[in-house]
N, C-alpha and C positions, 0 to 999 in steps of 0.2 A: 047430274050431281057429280058423277065420276069424272066427266070431262073438265068440270071446274076445278076439281082437286088436282088433276094432272097438269092443268094450266098453271095453277098456283105453285105447284112444285117445280115446274119448269122455270117459272119466273124467279123463284127463290134461288134456284141453282145458278141462274144467269147472273143474278145480282151478287152472289157470293164471291169473295175475292179468290183469285187463282192461287193454288198452292205453289210454293217455290220449287223450281225444277231441280231435280237431283243432278249432281255432277255425272258426266259421262264416264263410261268405263275406261276411256283413254287417259283419264286424269286420276291422280291419287289425292286423296284428301288427308291432310295431316292435321290433327286436332291438337292444339297446344293449350294447355290449361294455364290461364293467367291467374285465376284465383278460384276459390271455392264456388263463386257465384257467376263467373263470366268465362267464356271460352272464345277463342279466335280461330276461325277456319282459314287455313292457308292452303291454296291449291298449288301443287308441285307438278310440273310436267313429267310425263313418264320417261321422256328421253333425257332428263337432267342427269349430269354426270354425278357419280358417287365420289364424294370428296375423300372418302377413306381409301378408295382405290386409285385416286389421282396420283400421278408421278410426283415425287418430291425432289427438290433440288439438293444436290450433295453439298454438305457444309463446306463453305469456302475457308481459305486460310485466314487466320485472325490478323488483320492489318494493323490493329492497335498494338504498340510495343508493350511488352510486359516489363513493368518497372519494379525493381526491388526497393522496398522502403529504406533499406540500409544504404542504398547508393547515394542518397542525398548528402550523406556525411563524407563521402569520398572526396568530393570537391573541396570541402572545408578542411579536411584533414591535412592536405598539403600546405594550405595557408597557415594553419595553426602550428604545424611543425616548423615552418620558416619563422613564424613569430616567436615561438619558444626558443629557437636557436638564436634569434636576435636578442631576446632577453638575457640569455646566458652570456652572450658576448658583451652586453652592456653591464651586467652584474656578475662577473665570473667568481667573485669572492663569496657571494651569498647564495646563489642558486646552485644547488647540488645536482639536480636532474629535473627533467620534465617528461611528461607523458601526455598523449592525446587519446581521449576516450570519446568516440562518436564526435560530437561537435563541441567538446569542452577541453580546455587546456588546463593541466594540473602541473603546478611547479612545487618543488620540495626545497625547503630552506631550513637552516638551523635557527635556534632561538635568537642568536645574535644578529640575524639578518632581517628580523621582523620590521623594525623601524626603517632601515634603508630601502628594503624592497617595497614596502607599502608607500613610502614617500615617492619613490620613482613611479610606481603604478598610478598614483593619484595626480602628480603634478607634471609628468612628462606629456608633451602634446601628442605623442604617438600611442599613448595609453589612455589617460584620463579616466581611470576607474575610480569614480568619485563617490560611489554608493556602496556601503557595506551591507550586503543582504543578510547574511547569517554568520554566526560564530558558534561552533559546536566542537565536540570532542568525542573520541572513541577510546575505549579502554582495552588494551592488549596485555593481560597480566604476564604473559610469557616473554615479553620483550624487556630489554634493559631500560629503554625509555618507553614506559608502558602507555603513556597518553599521547594520542595523536590529535593535535588541535587543527581544525579545518576552518578556513576562512573562505567565504564566497563573496566576490566583489563584482560589481556591475559597472560597465561603461555605457551610459545613456547616449553619449555622443556617437560612439562607434557601434552601438548595439552588440556588445560582446560581453562575455563573462569569463572569469578566470577563477580557478580554485587553487588556493595556496595552503600547503600543509607544512606544519612543523611538529616538533616532538618535545616531550618533557616527562619528568617523573615527579614523585611526591616532594622531592627536595629541590628540584630545579625550577626556578620561576621563569615566566615568559614575559617579555616586555608588552605593555598594554598599548593598543592602537587607538585608545580613546582620544588622545590629543590630536590624532589625524582624522578619525571618524567618530563623531559624537554618537552615532547610532550603535556603536559597539559597547557602550557603557553597560547596558542591562544584559547583553549577550555574554560578556565576560563575567558578570556577577552570577549568571546562571551556570556557566561552566565551573566557576569556583564552588558554587553550592552543590552541584550534582557530582563533580569529579574531584574537587579539591586542588585544582590547578591554580597557583598563585600568579597574578599579573602585576608586575612591577610598574609603578607609575599610574595605577588606577586611582581616580579621585575618591572613590567610596566603595572599596571592595568589602562587601558583606553579603550575607545570605539574602536571597530574594524570593525563594519558593518554600523552603522548609520553615518550621516554627522556631521561635526563640529558644535557645538552649539545645537545639538539635545536635546530636553527636553522630559523626560519620558523614559519608557522602553516598547517597542512594544509588547512583548509576555506576558505581564501581562493581566490577565482577565479583569481588570478594565480600560485598555487602549482602547480608541475608535478606531474603525476600520479605520476611516477617518483621524485620527491624529488631531493635533492642528494647524499645519502650512503647507504651500505649497511653493514649490520652482519653480521659473520660470525665464526665461531670459528676461531682460528688454532692449528693443531696444534703449530707450533714454539714459539710464545709461551705456549701453554696458557691462553689467555684470549680474551675477545671483543674484537675490534678494529673500529674504525669507519674506513671508507675512502671516498674520493670515488667517486661512482657513475660507472662506465664503461659506455657503451652502444656497440653496434656501429653505430648511426646517430645523427645529431645530433638534438637536440630539434626537434620539428616544431611549427609554428605553424598551427593549424587555424582561423584567423580566416576569416570569411565573405568570399568574393570572391577569396581567394588560393589557390594550389594547395596541396594537402596534402603535396606532396613538396618544398616549398621549405625548405631547411635554415636553422636559426637557431642560430648558434654554430659553433665549429670542428668539433666531433664527433670521432669516432675511426674512421679508415678501416682496417679489418682484412681487406680483400679479399686473398686469397692471390695471389701473383705469377703463379701458373699460370693464374688465372682472369682476369687483367687483359688487356684487349685493347690492342694497340698503337695509338698515336695515328695517325689516318689522315693520310697525306701528301697535299698538294695534287696534283691531276692535272696532269701535264706535257703541254703542248700541243705537238704536233709540227708544225713548219711544212712544208707541202708545197712541193716545188720548183716554181718558176715555169716554165711552158712557154714 
């Protein structure tokens, strides 16, 4: 009986699959976790070089040239200077000066030169600035001619732009370029609405952004930020009404050097009576009796 058990055990051990052989001591086993449920065994030879101790190449000189982004304007600046000098030679009566900023040419003209200069820029074959991009203005209250009117024109044929600047004040009108550029119609109306610059020869010079009956020009530096009137809907009258603006404080003048709390104008004092402090009375001095 014992011999039969030994033979069955020997037969079972012979039929059992062999266990995988372990790696030899001459090899290192690196276990790399791929996920929480799987692993990959990677055998690394013992004599493999250590990449951290391997010699590194010294950084070589940078062969790519270092380019300054502002250098791309240097090649255009010379051409724009020559073109500006050519324009002054063609129109010496009207072009007072010119300047070049990056890749843009700026010319300065008086109001009397608006029509001659823009006619030349539009119809001359060496210019052909046929598109009026924008017309705007800037207010400089300290100047005699406080408004600077800025025109931006584009030449599609030559892929070039020119900025033209002129000047005016409250009483000096500027000739309208609407007969030359139809696109300047609404631009000039906007400048008139926001700054109050008059354009002589405009076919329909009226306000374009503010409401009917609006007083003043909002983009002037002396125009208050809060305005002068307010618009609201009246439930009793069932219509929109315009009323004088009422503020809880007076208009403040924030000029340099003066205090920000210095009131300008009468204002409107709406402090409740319960919050008003009594006027302090002068302290009475008690005379001590002479001894």
